[in-house]
A tleap script that builds the chain and sets N, CA, C and O, in Angstrom:
source leaprc.protein.ff14SB
mol = sequence {
  NMET ALA HIE SER LEU GLY CYS TYR VAL GLN
  GLY TRP PHE GLU GLY GLN VAL PRO LEU ARG
  GLY PRO LEU TRP GLY LEU LEU MET VAL THR
  LYS GLY LYS LEU HIE PHE HIE HIE PHE PRO
  GLN GLU SER TRP LEU ASP PHE LEU ASN ARG
  ALA SER GLY THR LYS ASN PRO SER SER GLN
  GLU ILE VAL PHE THR LEU GLU ARG LYS ASN
  ILE LEU SER VAL GLU TYR TYR ARG PRO GLN
  SER TRP TRP ALA ARG LEU PHE SER SER ALA
  PRO PRO TYR LEU ARG ILE VAL TYR GLY ASP
  GLU THR GLY LYS GLU GLN THR LEU VAL ILE
  GLU VAL ASP LYS GLY ALA GLU PRO LEU VAL
  THR LEU LEU ARG PRO SER ALA SER CSER
}
set mol.1.N position { 106.586 32.263 235.701 }
set mol.1.CA position { 105.927 31.532 236.604 }
set mol.1.C position { 105.657 32.355 237.903 }
set mol.1.O position { 106.381 33.275 238.283 }
set mol.2.N position { 104.530 31.917 238.542 }
set mol.2.CA position { 103.976 32.597 239.674 }
set mol.2.C position { 103.405 31.495 240.653 }
set mol.2.O position { 102.963 30.431 240.222 }
set mol.3.N position { 103.438 31.783 241.865 }
set mol.3.CA position { 102.942 30.855 242.880 }
set mol.3.C position { 102.142 31.495 244.083 }
set mol.3.O position { 102.310 32.675 244.393 }
set mol.4.N position { 101.328 30.720 244.695 }
set mol.4.CA position { 100.705 31.244 245.888 }
set mol.4.C position { 100.321 30.042 246.683 }
set mol.4.O position { 100.215 28.932 246.160 }
set mol.5.N position { 100.111 30.272 247.963 }
set mol.5.CA position { 99.454 29.295 248.920 }
set mol.5.C position { 97.919 29.369 248.496 }
set mol.5.O position { 97.328 30.435 248.326 }
set mol.6.N position { 97.354 28.129 248.347 }
set mol.6.CA position { 95.967 28.085 248.035 }
set mol.6.C position { 95.209 27.019 248.792 }
set mol.6.O position { 95.814 26.113 249.365 }
set mol.7.N position { 93.953 27.111 248.801 }
set mol.7.CA position { 93.145 26.196 249.457 }
set mol.7.C position { 92.024 25.714 248.409 }
set mol.7.O position { 91.102 26.477 248.122 }
set mol.8.N position { 92.118 24.488 247.871 }
set mol.8.CA position { 91.193 23.880 246.913 }
set mol.8.C position { 89.837 23.782 247.658 }
set mol.8.O position { 89.739 23.273 248.774 }
set mol.9.N position { 88.839 24.284 246.991 }
set mol.9.CA position { 87.552 24.212 247.675 }
set mol.9.C position { 86.645 23.155 246.852 }
set mol.9.O position { 86.103 22.212 247.428 }
set mol.10.N position { 86.523 23.377 245.494 }
set mol.10.CA position { 85.625 22.431 244.785 }
set mol.10.C position { 86.049 22.532 243.204 }
set mol.10.O position { 86.796 23.422 242.799 }
set mol.11.N position { 85.557 21.645 242.459 }
set mol.11.CA position { 85.598 21.589 241.018 }
set mol.11.C position { 86.548 20.774 240.252 }
set mol.11.O position { 86.658 20.930 239.036 }
set mol.12.N position { 87.251 19.900 240.913 }
set mol.12.CA position { 88.188 19.087 240.217 }
set mol.12.C position { 87.644 17.617 240.398 }
set mol.12.O position { 87.197 17.174 241.456 }
set mol.13.N position { 87.751 16.903 239.168 }
set mol.13.CA position { 87.265 15.593 239.168 }
set mol.13.C position { 88.340 14.567 238.942 }
set mol.13.O position { 89.138 14.740 238.021 }
set mol.14.N position { 88.418 13.456 239.759 }
set mol.14.CA position { 89.282 12.317 239.562 }
set mol.14.C position { 88.401 11.412 238.804 }
set mol.14.O position { 87.600 10.770 239.483 }
set mol.15.N position { 88.394 11.242 237.569 }
set mol.15.CA position { 87.369 10.472 236.756 }
set mol.15.C position { 86.084 11.064 236.855 }
set mol.15.O position { 85.883 12.227 236.506 }
set mol.16.N position { 85.166 10.288 237.333 }
set mol.16.CA position { 83.789 10.912 237.509 }
set mol.16.C position { 83.565 11.335 238.940 }
set mol.16.O position { 82.506 11.884 239.244 }
set mol.17.N position { 84.562 11.093 239.885 }
set mol.17.CA position { 84.404 11.447 241.376 }
set mol.17.C position { 84.909 12.733 241.618 }
set mol.17.O position { 86.056 13.029 241.284 }
set mol.18.N position { 84.035 13.642 242.253 }
set mol.18.CA position { 84.739 14.997 242.571 }
set mol.18.C position { 85.673 14.914 243.685 }
set mol.18.O position { 85.430 14.122 244.595 }
set mol.19.N position { 86.784 15.695 243.713 }
set mol.19.CA position { 87.880 15.660 244.729 }
set mol.19.C position { 87.208 16.500 245.797 }
set mol.19.O position { 86.684 17.578 245.517 }
set mol.20.N position { 87.230 15.959 247.119 }
set mol.20.CA position { 86.655 16.603 248.189 }
set mol.20.C position { 87.684 17.561 248.817 }
set mol.20.O position { 88.877 17.274 248.921 }
set mol.21.N position { 87.114 18.766 249.245 }
set mol.21.CA position { 87.935 19.923 249.734 }
set mol.21.C position { 87.504 20.132 251.056 }
set mol.21.O position { 86.621 19.359 251.430 }
set mol.22.N position { 87.936 21.062 251.945 }
set mol.22.CA position { 89.067 21.827 251.511 }
set mol.22.C position { 90.476 21.157 251.672 }
set mol.22.O position { 90.679 20.348 252.578 }
set mol.23.N position { 91.350 21.479 250.855 }
set mol.23.CA position { 92.686 20.935 250.829 }
set mol.23.C position { 93.776 22.084 250.628 }
set mol.23.O position { 93.811 22.690 249.557 }
set mol.24.N position { 94.557 22.344 251.535 }
set mol.24.CA position { 95.651 23.306 251.379 }
set mol.24.C position { 96.792 22.880 250.591 }
set mol.24.O position { 97.216 21.727 250.672 }
set mol.25.N position { 97.338 23.805 249.790 }
set mol.25.CA position { 98.571 23.273 248.911 }
set mol.25.C position { 99.154 24.423 248.279 }
set mol.25.O position { 98.817 25.586 248.503 }
set mol.26.N position { 100.080 24.030 247.448 }
set mol.26.CA position { 100.916 25.076 246.633 }
set mol.26.C position { 100.218 25.206 245.248 }
set mol.26.O position { 99.977 24.198 244.584 }
set mol.27.N position { 99.908 26.407 244.833 }
set mol.27.CA position { 99.317 26.654 243.552 }
set mol.27.C position { 100.314 27.380 242.711 }
set mol.27.O position { 100.769 28.458 243.094 }
set mol.28.N position { 100.670 26.842 241.590 }
set mol.28.CA position { 101.652 27.333 240.670 }
set mol.28.C position { 101.219 27.462 239.242 }
set mol.28.O position { 100.518 26.592 238.725 }
set mol.29.N position { 101.657 28.628 238.531 }
set mol.29.CA position { 101.226 28.809 237.238 }
set mol.29.C position { 102.643 28.798 236.329 }
set mol.29.O position { 103.573 29.554 236.612 }
set mol.30.N position { 102.690 27.995 235.373 }
set mol.30.CA position { 103.968 27.897 234.556 }
set mol.30.C position { 103.475 28.349 233.246 }
set mol.30.O position { 102.325 28.764 233.102 }
set mol.31.N position { 104.349 28.272 232.267 }
set mol.31.CA position { 104.047 28.721 230.916 }
set mol.31.C position { 102.764 28.046 230.198 }
set mol.31.O position { 101.977 28.656 229.474 }
set mol.32.N position { 102.700 26.703 230.527 }
set mol.32.CA position { 101.545 26.021 229.935 }
set mol.32.C position { 100.556 25.449 230.741 }
set mol.32.O position { 99.603 24.880 230.211 }
set mol.33.N position { 100.685 25.547 232.228 }
set mol.33.CA position { 99.808 24.705 233.125 }
set mol.33.C position { 99.657 25.490 234.372 }
set mol.33.O position { 100.441 26.367 234.734 }
set mol.34.N position { 98.501 25.077 235.057 }
set mol.34.CA position { 98.073 25.504 236.360 }
set mol.34.C position { 98.403 24.087 237.201 }
set mol.34.O position { 97.881 23.020 236.876 }
set mol.35.N position { 99.303 24.212 238.280 }
set mol.35.CA position { 99.489 23.121 239.064 }
set mol.35.C position { 98.933 23.334 240.482 }
set mol.35.O position { 99.033 24.449 240.995 }
set mol.36.N position { 98.387 22.374 241.099 }
set mol.36.CA position { 98.023 22.345 242.636 }
set mol.36.C position { 98.758 21.187 243.224 }
set mol.36.O position { 98.730 20.099 242.649 }
set mol.37.N position { 99.374 21.350 244.269 }
set mol.37.CA position { 100.021 20.249 245.023 }
set mol.37.C position { 99.613 20.344 246.421 }
set mol.37.O position { 99.865 21.327 247.117 }
set mol.38.N position { 99.019 19.375 246.798 }
set mol.38.CA position { 98.599 19.230 248.225 }
set mol.38.C position { 99.566 18.200 248.903 }
set mol.38.O position { 99.803 17.102 248.398 }
set mol.39.N position { 100.099 18.628 250.067 }
set mol.39.CA position { 101.055 17.809 250.778 }
set mol.39.C position { 100.344 17.055 251.910 }
set mol.39.O position { 99.423 17.566 252.546 }
set mol.40.N position { 100.799 15.848 252.128 }
set mol.40.CA position { 100.139 15.087 253.241 }
set mol.40.C position { 100.278 15.758 254.623 }
set mol.40.O position { 101.295 16.348 254.987 }
set mol.41.N position { 99.253 15.623 255.294 }
set mol.41.CA position { 99.193 16.377 256.669 }
set mol.41.C position { 98.294 15.295 257.557 }
set mol.41.O position { 97.399 14.579 257.107 }
set mol.42.N position { 98.737 15.357 258.871 }
set mol.42.CA position { 97.827 14.620 259.795 }
set mol.42.C position { 97.987 15.286 261.196 }
set mol.42.O position { 99.059 15.547 261.742 }
set mol.43.N position { 96.790 15.504 261.660 }
set mol.43.CA position { 96.721 16.032 263.046 }
set mol.43.C position { 96.523 14.903 264.074 }
set mol.43.O position { 96.399 13.761 263.631 }
set mol.44.N position { 96.485 15.093 265.306 }
set mol.44.CA position { 96.299 14.153 266.280 }
set mol.44.C position { 94.954 13.484 266.141 }
set mol.44.O position { 94.848 12.271 266.325 }
set mol.45.N position { 93.938 14.232 265.826 }
set mol.45.CA position { 92.664 13.725 265.612 }
set mol.45.C position { 92.573 12.658 264.295 }
set mol.45.O position { 91.894 11.631 264.283 }
set mol.46.N position { 93.326 13.100 263.318 }
set mol.46.CA position { 93.431 12.355 262.132 }
set mol.46.C position { 94.077 10.942 262.534 }
set mol.46.O position { 93.621 9.859 262.169 }
set mol.47.N position { 95.185 11.117 263.324 }
set mol.47.CA position { 95.802 9.794 263.788 }
set mol.47.C position { 94.827 8.902 264.590 }
set mol.47.O position { 94.917 7.679 264.475 }
set mol.48.N position { 93.921 9.450 265.378 }
set mol.48.CA position { 92.906 8.680 266.220 }
set mol.48.C position { 91.948 7.979 265.142 }
set mol.48.O position { 91.579 6.812 265.273 }
set mol.49.N position { 91.607 8.736 264.145 }
set mol.49.CA position { 90.594 8.231 263.164 }
set mol.49.C position { 91.354 7.178 262.306 }
set mol.49.O position { 90.729 6.162 262.002 }
set mol.50.N position { 92.448 7.298 261.950 }
set mol.50.CA position { 93.347 6.266 261.132 }
set mol.50.C position { 93.459 5.026 262.046 }
set mol.50.O position { 93.412 3.889 261.576 }
set mol.51.N position { 93.609 5.272 263.364 }
set mol.51.CA position { 93.761 4.033 264.207 }
set mol.51.C position { 92.423 3.335 264.207 }
set mol.51.O position { 92.444 2.127 264.443 }
set mol.52.N position { 91.228 3.935 263.970 }
set mol.52.CA position { 89.924 3.357 263.995 }
set mol.52.C position { 89.642 2.769 262.576 }
set mol.52.O position { 88.642 2.076 262.390 }
set mol.53.N position { 90.462 3.027 261.653 }
set mol.53.CA position { 90.220 2.525 260.185 }
set mol.53.C position { 89.784 3.588 259.243 }
set mol.53.O position { 89.770 3.352 258.035 }
set mol.54.N position { 89.407 4.809 259.745 }
set mol.54.CA position { 89.027 5.772 258.770 }
set mol.54.C position { 90.127 6.360 257.971 }
set mol.54.O position { 91.183 6.672 258.522 }
set mol.55.N position { 89.930 6.533 256.664 }
set mol.55.CA position { 90.955 7.159 255.869 }
set mol.55.C position { 90.638 8.603 255.557 }
set mol.55.O position { 89.559 8.909 255.051 }
set mol.56.N position { 91.597 9.524 255.862 }
set mol.56.CA position { 91.421 10.980 255.668 }
set mol.56.C position { 92.091 11.368 254.297 }
set mol.56.O position { 93.273 11.100 254.083 }
set mol.57.N position { 91.332 11.978 253.421 }
set mol.57.CA position { 91.891 12.388 252.089 }
set mol.57.C position { 93.037 13.358 252.217 }
set mol.57.O position { 93.869 13.420 251.312 }
set mol.58.N position { 93.140 14.207 253.416 }
set mol.58.CA position { 94.188 15.129 253.416 }
set mol.58.C position { 95.521 14.458 253.818 }
set mol.58.O position { 96.555 15.122 253.755 }
set mol.59.N position { 95.542 13.156 254.234 }
set mol.59.CA position { 96.744 12.511 254.513 }
set mol.59.C position { 97.425 11.798 253.308 }
set mol.59.O position { 98.366 11.011 253.404 }
set mol.60.N position { 96.762 12.222 252.069 }
set mol.60.CA position { 97.427 11.649 250.867 }
set mol.60.C position { 97.911 12.827 250.108 }
set mol.60.O position { 97.347 13.915 250.221 }
set mol.61.N position { 99.015 12.633 249.280 }
set mol.61.CA position { 99.531 13.600 248.438 }
set mol.61.C position { 98.548 13.713 247.237 }
set mol.61.O position { 98.121 12.689 246.703 }
set mol.62.N position { 98.203 14.896 246.829 }
set mol.62.CA position { 97.273 15.089 245.775 }
set mol.62.C position { 97.878 16.146 244.898 }
set mol.62.O position { 98.271 17.226 245.340 }
set mol.63.N position { 97.941 15.765 243.545 }
set mol.63.CA position { 98.576 16.734 242.624 }
set mol.63.C position { 97.666 16.642 241.307 }
set mol.63.O position { 97.442 15.598 240.695 }
set mol.64.N position { 97.143 18.012 240.951 }
set mol.64.CA position { 96.518 18.064 239.743 }
set mol.64.C position { 96.899 19.130 238.887 }
set mol.64.O position { 97.273 20.179 239.410 }
set mol.65.N position { 96.863 19.023 237.643 }
set mol.65.CA position { 97.205 20.081 236.710 }
set mol.65.C position { 96.190 20.240 235.672 }
set mol.65.O position { 95.472 19.314 235.292 }
set mol.66.N position { 96.142 21.538 235.182 }
set mol.66.CA position { 95.101 22.078 234.289 }
set mol.66.C position { 95.865 22.825 233.190 }
set mol.66.O position { 96.553 23.805 233.473 }
set mol.67.N position { 95.741 22.348 231.893 }
set mol.67.CA position { 96.412 23.061 230.850 }
set mol.67.C position { 95.832 24.465 230.711 }
set mol.67.O position { 94.620 24.626 230.856 }
set mol.68.N position { 96.633 25.480 230.440 }
set mol.68.CA position { 96.170 26.807 230.325 }
set mol.68.C position { 95.284 26.948 229.103 }
set mol.68.O position { 94.377 27.780 229.087 }
set mol.69.N position { 95.543 26.124 228.050 }
set mol.69.CA position { 94.708 26.193 226.883 }
set mol.69.C position { 93.309 25.925 227.108 }
set mol.69.O position { 92.470 26.393 226.339 }
set mol.70.N position { 92.961 25.155 228.175 }
set mol.70.CA position { 91.669 24.732 228.558 }
set mol.70.C position { 90.900 25.661 229.419 }
set mol.70.O position { 89.705 25.471 229.641 }
set mol.71.N position { 91.558 26.657 229.905 }
set mol.71.CA position { 90.928 27.637 230.766 }
set mol.71.C position { 90.266 28.654 229.980 }
set mol.71.O position { 90.870 29.339 229.154 }
set mol.72.N position { 88.827 28.778 230.268 }
set mol.72.CA position { 87.900 29.634 229.510 }
set mol.72.C position { 87.797 30.963 230.210 }
set mol.72.O position { 87.655 31.970 229.517 }
set mol.73.N position { 87.857 31.061 231.567 }
set mol.73.CA position { 87.745 32.440 232.174 }
set mol.73.C position { 88.347 32.214 233.553 }
set mol.73.O position { 88.292 31.104 234.083 }
set mol.74.N position { 88.935 33.290 234.149 }
set mol.74.CA position { 89.419 33.380 235.396 }
set mol.74.C position { 88.809 34.696 236.141 }
set mol.74.O position { 88.956 35.810 235.639 }
set mol.75.N position { 88.185 34.518 237.250 }
set mol.75.CA position { 87.566 35.564 237.969 }
set mol.75.C position { 88.246 35.628 239.365 }
set mol.75.O position { 88.298 34.601 240.042 }
set mol.76.N position { 88.782 36.824 239.832 }
set mol.76.CA position { 89.382 36.919 241.111 }
set mol.76.C position { 88.513 37.800 241.898 }
set mol.76.O position { 88.226 38.945 241.549 }
set mol.77.N position { 88.065 37.177 243.071 }
set mol.77.CA position { 87.078 37.841 244.033 }
set mol.77.C position { 87.906 38.148 245.283 }
set mol.77.O position { 88.570 37.280 245.847 }
set mol.78.N position { 87.837 39.447 245.699 }
set mol.78.CA position { 88.505 39.699 246.949 }
set mol.78.C position { 87.732 41.067 247.447 }
set mol.78.O position { 87.220 41.831 246.629 }
set mol.79.N position { 87.701 41.275 248.708 }
set mol.79.CA position { 87.116 42.450 249.389 }
set mol.79.C position { 87.821 43.694 248.708 }
set mol.79.O position { 89.049 43.771 248.665 }
set mol.80.N position { 86.973 44.684 248.168 }
set mol.80.CA position { 87.598 45.793 247.560 }
set mol.80.C position { 87.912 46.961 248.452 }
set mol.80.O position { 88.984 47.550 248.308 }
set mol.81.N position { 86.994 47.355 249.419 }
set mol.81.CA position { 87.052 48.514 250.158 }
set mol.81.C position { 87.883 48.062 251.427 }
set mol.81.O position { 88.041 46.887 251.756 }
set mol.82.N position { 88.363 49.101 252.054 }
set mol.82.CA position { 89.139 48.960 253.326 }
set mol.82.C position { 88.201 48.357 254.362 }
set mol.82.O position { 88.612 47.458 255.095 }
set mol.83.N position { 86.918 48.831 254.453 }
set mol.83.CA position { 85.901 48.294 255.459 }
set mol.83.C position { 85.700 46.940 255.252 }
set mol.83.O position { 85.753 46.151 256.196 }
set mol.84.N position { 85.437 46.526 253.921 }
set mol.84.CA position { 85.217 45.169 253.585 }
set mol.84.C position { 86.215 44.269 253.867 }
set mol.84.O position { 85.919 43.130 254.229 }
set mol.85.N position { 87.598 44.695 253.726 }
set mol.85.CA position { 88.637 43.803 254.044 }
set mol.85.C position { 88.814 43.707 255.509 }
set mol.85.O position { 89.271 42.671 255.994 }
set mol.86.N position { 88.464 44.775 256.291 }
set mol.86.CA position { 88.494 44.651 257.807 }
set mol.86.C position { 87.368 43.879 258.249 }
set mol.86.O position { 87.648 43.066 259.130 }
set mol.87.N position { 86.178 43.912 257.880 }
set mol.87.CA position { 85.040 43.129 258.464 }
set mol.87.C position { 84.721 41.866 257.796 }
set mol.87.O position { 83.828 41.166 258.274 }
set mol.88.N position { 85.425 41.452 256.616 }
set mol.88.CA position { 85.077 40.331 255.979 }
set mol.88.C position { 85.863 39.107 256.428 }
set mol.88.O position { 87.080 39.221 256.571 }
set mol.89.N position { 85.312 38.046 256.640 }
set mol.89.CA position { 86.085 36.887 257.009 }
set mol.89.C position { 86.371 35.954 255.800 }
set mol.89.O position { 87.088 34.964 255.940 }
set mol.90.N position { 85.860 36.247 254.732 }
set mol.90.CA position { 86.069 35.509 253.432 }
set mol.90.C position { 87.492 35.818 252.758 }
set mol.90.O position { 87.846 36.974 252.528 }
set mol.91.N position { 88.201 34.811 252.490 }
set mol.91.CA position { 89.477 35.161 251.922 }
set mol.91.C position { 89.415 35.364 250.346 }
set mol.91.O position { 88.421 34.947 249.752 }
set mol.92.N position { 90.290 35.897 249.753 }
set mol.92.CA position { 90.248 36.057 248.278 }
set mol.92.C position { 90.219 34.805 247.737 }
set mol.92.O position { 90.786 33.881 248.321 }
set mol.93.N position { 89.537 34.608 246.522 }
set mol.93.CA position { 89.539 33.334 245.787 }
set mol.93.C position { 89.412 33.509 244.332 }
set mol.93.O position { 88.956 34.544 243.846 }
set mol.94.N position { 89.832 32.451 243.594 }
set mol.94.CA position { 89.585 32.372 242.175 }
set mol.94.C position { 88.611 31.449 241.715 }
set mol.94.O position { 88.565 30.321 242.204 }
set mol.95.N position { 87.757 31.845 240.744 }
set mol.95.CA position { 86.710 31.022 240.151 }
set mol.95.C position { 87.407 30.833 238.667 }
set mol.95.O position { 87.629 31.792 237.927 }
set mol.96.N position { 87.678 29.659 238.382 }
set mol.96.CA position { 88.228 29.223 237.082 }
set mol.96.C position { 87.335 28.341 236.387 }
set mol.96.O position { 87.038 27.239 236.847 }
set mol.97.N position { 86.854 28.820 235.200 }
set mol.97.CA position { 85.893 28.013 234.306 }
set mol.97.C position { 86.884 27.304 233.300 }
set mol.97.O position { 87.653 27.987 232.623 }
set mol.98.N position { 86.860 26.043 233.216 }
set mol.98.CA position { 87.630 25.358 232.220 }
set mol.98.C position { 86.919 24.152 231.499 }
set mol.98.O position { 85.869 23.685 231.940 }
set mol.99.N position { 87.495 23.704 230.451 }
set mol.99.CA position { 86.804 22.703 229.687 }
set mol.99.C position { 87.661 21.419 230.100 }
set mol.99.O position { 88.891 21.378 230.090 }
set mol.100.N position { 86.827 20.407 230.455 }
set mol.100.CA position { 87.494 19.218 230.862 }
set mol.100.C position { 87.769 18.292 229.548 }
set mol.100.O position { 87.532 18.708 228.413 }
set mol.101.N position { 88.283 17.017 229.814 }
set mol.101.CA position { 88.610 16.189 228.648 }
set mol.101.C position { 87.382 15.862 227.709 }
set mol.101.O position { 87.557 15.530 226.536 }
set mol.102.N position { 86.244 15.963 228.229 }
set mol.102.CA position { 85.071 15.715 227.378 }
set mol.102.C position { 84.527 16.852 226.722 }
set mol.102.O position { 83.651 16.708 225.870 }
set mol.103.N position { 85.020 18.102 227.080 }
set mol.103.CA position { 84.645 19.253 226.487 }
set mol.103.C position { 83.446 19.942 227.283 }
set mol.103.O position { 82.814 20.902 226.843 }
set mol.104.N position { 83.218 19.331 228.501 }
set mol.104.CA position { 82.162 19.970 229.298 }
set mol.104.C position { 82.819 21.039 230.316 }
set mol.104.O position { 83.884 20.838 230.900 }
set mol.105.N position { 82.076 22.137 230.438 }
set mol.105.CA position { 82.617 23.198 231.268 }
set mol.105.C position { 82.537 22.916 232.778 }
set mol.105.O position { 81.491 22.512 233.284 }
set mol.106.N position { 83.539 23.112 233.417 }
set mol.106.CA position { 83.685 22.767 234.942 }
set mol.106.C position { 84.091 24.215 235.658 }
set mol.106.O position { 84.635 25.109 235.010 }
set mol.107.N position { 83.806 24.325 236.884 }
set mol.107.CA position { 84.200 25.472 237.584 }
set mol.107.C position { 85.038 25.035 238.813 }
set mol.107.O position { 84.556 24.312 239.685 }
set mol.108.N position { 86.284 25.489 238.851 }
set mol.108.CA position { 87.204 25.287 239.882 }
set mol.108.C position { 87.262 26.439 240.865 }
set mol.108.O position { 87.448 27.573 240.423 }
set mol.109.N position { 87.128 26.250 242.066 }
set mol.109.CA position { 87.158 27.264 243.146 }
set mol.109.C position { 88.457 27.127 244.037 }
set mol.109.O position { 88.621 26.068 244.642 }
set mol.110.N position { 89.339 28.087 244.145 }
set mol.110.CA position { 90.434 27.893 244.925 }
set mol.110.C position { 90.666 29.340 245.773 }
set mol.110.O position { 90.779 30.438 245.227 }
set mol.111.N position { 90.706 29.127 247.030 }
set mol.111.CA position { 91.044 30.335 247.958 }
set mol.111.C position { 92.546 30.546 247.718 }
set mol.111.O position { 93.315 29.595 247.576 }
set mol.112.N position { 92.930 31.823 247.678 }
set mol.112.CA position { 94.458 32.183 247.482 }
set mol.112.C position { 94.821 33.164 248.545 }
set mol.112.O position { 93.946 33.681 249.240 }
set mol.113.N position { 96.024 33.421 248.683 }
set mol.113.CA position { 96.791 34.446 249.373 }
set mol.113.C position { 96.409 35.825 248.907 }
set mol.113.O position { 96.099 36.015 247.731 }
set mol.114.N position { 96.425 36.823 249.828 }
set mol.114.CA position { 96.151 38.158 249.458 }
set mol.114.C position { 97.118 38.731 248.142 }
set mol.114.O position { 96.732 39.563 247.321 }
set mol.115.N position { 98.458 38.075 248.157 }
set mol.115.CA position { 99.267 38.523 247.185 }
set mol.115.C position { 99.259 37.808 245.945 }
set mol.115.O position { 100.324 37.662 245.344 }
set mol.116.N position { 98.166 37.333 245.477 }
set mol.116.CA position { 98.046 36.303 244.278 }
set mol.116.C position { 97.868 37.075 243.021 }
set mol.116.O position { 97.608 36.451 241.992 }
set mol.117.N position { 97.981 38.351 242.996 }
set mol.117.CA position { 97.769 39.139 241.680 }
set mol.117.C position { 98.574 38.667 240.532 }
set mol.117.O position { 97.997 38.488 239.460 }
set mol.118.N position { 99.917 38.433 240.644 }
set mol.118.CA position { 100.657 37.905 239.609 }
set mol.118.C position { 100.295 36.556 239.117 }
set mol.118.O position { 100.465 36.278 237.930 }
set mol.119.N position { 99.808 35.706 239.952 }
set mol.119.CA position { 99.277 34.395 239.442 }
set mol.119.C position { 97.938 34.567 238.672 }
set mol.119.O position { 97.643 33.854 237.713 }
set mol.120.N position { 97.168 35.532 239.140 }
set mol.120.CA position { 95.903 35.783 238.334 }
set mol.120.C position { 96.142 36.326 237.037 }
set mol.120.O position { 95.474 35.942 236.077 }
set mol.121.N position { 97.073 37.220 236.922 }
set mol.121.CA position { 97.534 37.831 235.706 }
set mol.121.C position { 98.010 36.761 234.672 }
set mol.121.O position { 97.583 36.709 233.519 }
set mol.122.N position { 98.834 36.008 235.144 }
set mol.122.CA position { 99.386 34.850 234.229 }
set mol.122.C position { 98.353 33.874 233.822 }
set mol.122.O position { 98.350 33.405 232.683 }
set mol.123.N position { 97.394 33.522 234.800 }
set mol.123.CA position { 96.189 32.589 234.432 }
set mol.123.C position { 95.182 33.104 233.377 }
set mol.123.O position { 94.621 32.321 232.610 }
set mol.124.N position { 94.991 34.292 233.357 }
set mol.124.CA position { 93.945 34.786 232.388 }
set mol.124.C position { 94.296 34.286 231.047 }
set mol.124.O position { 95.475 34.233 230.697 }
set mol.125.N position { 93.250 33.887 230.216 }
set mol.125.CA position { 93.397 33.362 228.954 }
set mol.125.C position { 94.096 34.298 227.979 }
set mol.125.O position { 94.806 33.808 227.101 }
set mol.126.N position { 93.932 35.685 228.084 }
set mol.126.CA position { 94.560 36.639 227.417 }
set mol.126.C position { 96.077 36.693 227.513 }
set mol.126.O position { 96.757 37.147 226.592 }
set mol.127.N position { 96.619 36.202 228.691 }
set mol.127.CA position { 97.914 36.259 229.039 }
set mol.127.C position { 98.791 35.122 228.376 }
set mol.127.O position { 100.020 35.116 228.323 }
set mol.128.N position { 97.901 34.129 227.862 }
set mol.128.CA position { 98.696 32.843 227.330 }
set mol.128.C position { 99.485 33.300 225.971 }
set mol.128.O position { 99.042 34.103 225.149 }
set mol.129.N position { 100.607 32.699 225.910 }
set mol.129.CA position { 101.347 32.902 224.720 }
set mol.129.C position { 101.886 31.671 224.052 }
set mol.129.O position { 102.539 31.767 223.013 }
savepdb mol mol.pdb
quit
């Protein structure tokens, strides 16, 4: 098992509707699944919006899982050189290509912590057992 703090960006669908990001949460890889768990959060601005009747998706608990057998490829992007890490504002991220329940390929993008290498290693299709 491996885990990392992550920020869901795009690529997950609830039925036919794409889940809107960014959403921060806990990213976990177990023997058979990838889990993402977003915990409810609310800022003072969200509180004011809620008072006016607007619903914020980040104020809901969101959990999704992806079977590792459905993962087709995993790419881990991060600045390689010392200079790129120093001057880049982009965090490391995962690009996961998976087959959905209809067999169609989807691409999931999740930003991860800098120490996410164990998670990436476990996620790769060649690591499944």
